[in-house]
C-alpha positions in Angstrom: 4.3 -5.0 5.4 5.5 -1.8 3.7 7.2 0.7 5.3 6.9 4.0 2.7 7.2 7.6 3.4 7.3 10.5 1.9 11.0 10.7 1.9 11.9 6.9 1.3 10.6 6.9 -2.3 11.4 8.8 -5.6 9.0 9.9 -8.4 10.8 8.5 -11.8 9.5 10.5 -14.5 10.3 9.7 -18.4 10.2 12.8 -20.4 10.4 13.6 -24.4 9.4 17.4 -25.5 6.7 17.6 -22.4 8.2 20.4 -21.0 4.4 22.4 -20.1 2.8 19.6 -18.7 5.4 17.9 -16.8 6.0 21.3 -14.5 2.1 20.8 -14.1 2.6 17.4 -13.1 5.9 18.3 -10.4 3.8 20.8 -8.8 1.3 18.5 -7.6 4.4 16.2 -5.9 5.4 16.4 -2.5 8.6 19.0 -1.5 10.4 16.4 0.9 10.3 13.2 -2.1 13.2 12.8 -4.8 12.2 13.5 -8.3 14.1 12.0 -11.0 13.4 13.8 -14.6 15.1 11.4 -17.1 14.8 13.7 -20.6 15.4 11.5 -23.2 17.2 14.3 -25.2 20.3 16.8 -24.7 18.2 20.0 -23.6 20.7 21.4 -21.6 18.7 24.4 -21.0 15.4 21.8 -20.0 17.6 20.8 -17.0 18.9 23.9 -15.7 15.7 24.9 -15.7 14.0 21.9 -13.4 17.0 21.4 -10.8 16.7 25.2 -10.3 13.3 25.7 -9.4 12.3 22.6 -7.8 13.6 21.4 -4.6 15.0 17.1 -4.0 15.0 16.9 -8.2 17.8 15.9 -9.9 17.5 15.5 -14.5 19.3 13.4 -16.1 19.8 14.1 -20.1 20.4 10.6 -22.1 21.3 12.7 -25.2 19.2 11.1 -27.5 15.6 9.1 -27.5 15.9 6.0 -25.4 12.2 5.5 -25.3 10.1 4.3 -22.3 11.1 1.3 -20.7 15.1 1.8 -21.5 14.9 5.5 -19.7 12.8 4.5 -17.0 15.1 1.7 -15.7 17.9 4.1 -16.2 15.8 6.4 -14.0 15.4 3.9 -11.0 18.8 3.2 -11.2 20.0 6.6 -10.1 17.4 6.6 -7.4 18.2 6.3 -3.5 15.4 5.5 -1.7 13.7 2.0 -1.3 10.8 2.7 -3.4 10.1 4.2 -6.4 6.9 5.7 -7.8 7.0 5.6 -12.0 4.9 8.7 -13.2 4.0 9.4 -16.5 4.4 13.5 -16.9 0.9 13.7 -18.0 -0.4 12.3 -14.6 -2.0 15.1 -12.1 -1.9 13.0 -8.6 -3.1 15.3 -5.7 -0.7 15.6 -2.6 -3.8 14.0 -0.3 -4.3 11.3 -3.0 -0.7 10.2 -2.3 -0.4 10.4 1.5 -3.8 8.5 0.8 -1.3 6.0 -1.3 1.1 5.5 1.2 -1.0 4.9 3.8 -3.2 1.8 2.2 0.3 0.2 0.8 1.8 0.4 4.4 -1.4 -1.9 5.7 -1.0 -4.3 2.9 1.7 -6.7 1.1 2.3 -6.0 -2.6 5.0 -6.4 -5.1 3.4 -3.8 -7.6 1.1 -1.4 -7.0 -1.0 1.1 -9.0 -3.7 4.0 -8.5 -7.2 4.2 -11.1 -6.9 7.0 -13.3 -9.9 9.0 -12.5 -11.5 8.4 -16.0 -11.8 4.8 -15.3 -13.4 4.5 -11.9 -16.2 2.6 -12.7 -14.4 -0.1 -14.6 -13.7 -1.3 -11.1 -15.5 -2.9 -7.7 -13.4 -2.6 -4.8 -16.8 -4.2 -3.0 -15.7 -1.3 -0.3 -11.9 -2.3 -0.2 -9.3 -0.2 -0.3 -7.2 -3.1 -2.9 -8.2 -5.5 -5.7 -6.0 -7.7 -6.9 -5.2 -7.7 -10.6 -3.0 -9.6 -13.3 -1.8 -6.1 -15.0 -1.9 -2.3 -14.2 -1.2 0.6 -16.8 2.0 2.1 -16.6 0.8 6.0 -16.1 1.1 5.0 -12.8 3.5 2.4 -10.3 4.6 1.6 -7.0 7.4 -0.6 -5.9 10.2 -1.6 -3.8 13.5 -0.8 -5.5 15.4 -4.1 -5.1 12.5 -5.9 -6.6 11.9 -3.7 -9.6 16.0 -4.3 -10.2 14.9 -8.1 -10.4 12.6 -7.3 -13.4 13.3 -3.9 -15.0 11.4 -3.3 -18.5 12.2 -5.0 -21.6 14.3 -2.8 -23.5 13.8 -4.3 -27.0 10.2 -2.0 -26.6 10.7 1.5 -27.2 6.6 2.3 -26.4 3.6 0.1 -25.4 3.1 -2.7 -23.7 6.2 -2.6 -21.5 4.1 -2.6 -18.3 2.1 -5.4 -19.8 5.2 -7.3 -20.3 6.7 -6.6 -17.0 3.1 -7.4 -14.9 3.7 -10.9 -17.0 6.7 -11.7 -15.7 5.9 -10.1 -12.5 2.8 -12.9 -12.3 4.3 -15.5 -13.8 6.9 -15.5 -10.5 3.6 -15.2 -8.3 4.1 -11.9 -7.7 1.2 -10.2 -5.6 -0.2 -6.4 -8.1 -2.9 -4.4 -7.1 -5.1 -1.6 -8.0 -5.8 0.8 -5.4 -9.0 2.7 -4.4 -7.5 6.2 -5.1 -7.7 7.9 -8.2 -5.0 10.0 -10.3 -5.9 12.0 -13.5 -4.4 10.7 -16.7 -4.7 12.9 -19.4 -3.0 10.5 -21.8 -1.0 11.2 -25.0 0.7 14.0 -24.0 3.8 12.0 -22.4 5.9 13.0 -25.3 5.3 15.8 -26.9 1.9 17.8 -28.7 -0.6 14.7 -29.5 -1.7 17.0 -32.5 2.1 16.4 -34.0 2.7 15.1 -36.9 5.6 12.7 -36.2 4.6 12.1 -32.4 1.4 10.6 -34.5 3.6 8.6 -36.6 5.9 7.4 -34.0 2.3 5.9 -32.0 1.0 4.1 -34.5 4.7 2.8 -35.9 5.8 1.4 -32.4 2.3 0.5 -31.4 2.4 -2.0 -33.9 5.8 -3.6 -33.7 5.2 -3.9 -30.2 1.9 -5.9 -30.5 3.7 -8.3 -32.9 6.5 -8.7 -30.8 4.8 -9.3 -27.2 2.6 -12.3 -28.9 6.0 -13.3 -30.2 7.7 -13.4 -27.2 5.4 -15.6 -25.0 3.7 -17.3 -27.7 6.0 -18.2 -30.8 6.8 -16.2 -33.9 4.0 -18.4 -35.9 1.4 -17.6 -33.3 2.4 -13.3 -32.9 1.6 -13.9 -37.0 -1.7 -15.4 -36.8 -3.0 -12.6 -34.0 -1.5 -9.6 -36.2 -2.0 -10.6 -39.8 -5.5 -9.7 -39.9 -4.3 -6.3 -38.2 -1.7 -5.9 -41.1 -4.3 -6.5 -44.0 -6.8 -4.3 -42.4 -4.2 -1.5 -42.3 -2.6 -2.1 -45.8 -6.1 -2.0 -47.2 -6.9 1.1 -44.9 -3.1 2.8 -46.4 -4.2 2.2 -49.9 -8.0 3.2 -49.7 -7.1 6.8 -48.4 -3.9 7.1 -50.6 -6.1 6.7 -52.9 -8.5 9.6 -52.1 -5.4 11.7 -51.0 -6.5 11.7 -47.1 -3.1 12.3 -45.6 -3.5 12.2 -41.8 -5.2 9.1 -42.2 -3.1 7.9 -44.8 0.4 8.5 -42.7 -1.5 6.7 -39.9 -2.1 3.2 -41.2 0.8 3.7 -43.4 3.3 3.1 -40.1 0.8 0.6 -38.4 2.0 -1.1 -42.0 5.5 -0.2 -41.7 5.5 -0.7 -37.6 4.0 -4.8 -38.3 6.4 -5.2 -41.2 9.6 -4.3 -39.4 8.5 -6.8 -36.3 7.3 -9.1 -38.7 11.2 -8.9 -40.1 12.8 -9.2 -36.7 14.2 -5.7 -37.0 14.8 -3.8 -33.5 12.0 -1.1 -32.4 14.3 1.8 -34.6 11.8 4.4 -35.8 12.2 7.8 -33.7 10.3 10.5 -34.8 12.4 13.8 -36.2 14.8 11.4 -37.2 13.5 9.4 -39.9 12.3 11.6 -42.3 
């Protein structure tokens, strides 16, 4: 069984231009728990403000946008507790829910655990149980023993999207136990790395979604399988790009252009190189 308490767990939160929503997230977290913020920039003022205003918090500046996986790996390695709680900055988790989660986990064996997004509570049937075993969980809130996570880490080739699915797949391949906890958090979604409405962020999301999709298929099933699974997406996005370009619908044109480029770069075996604000 586990032995997790509030002083033996570190919340690891990766941020990128998500200052305000992060503060809301931090206000929910217990004072006695350690928090590590990995900010994917060189914003010294951000670091000073956080460390001056929150107890048991350390903020690391990466100096550049490393992405979700690399930054989380970095943050976990900096932690000193036995357990880690990887959390997106756009998650709101009540103190009562944290205590409930830890109480449940101290009574079960697990390798990776996650609470449920409140918006999706009707998608699962626990049959009066506190947990259910699953093949994968979503990455906005995940609990693991630090030593266990360090055996796997996030695939650092992936900048954004499918990192947690890849991690879960490798854990299940080794017969690891992944569980969902019958406890809820609120995941706002789309705000972990900046304003959801910001054009550059939207371009980045679309580019990386398609890049990661092909990479994931290729990694586990080979190059040609990845082509077969994603080429319909490529054609669909290309047609929509040309259509919206013809009708001068700039927002939609940009969306499908980025999807085409993300897939094309992945097909050409190029690294996941697109970065918001650095590719203009």
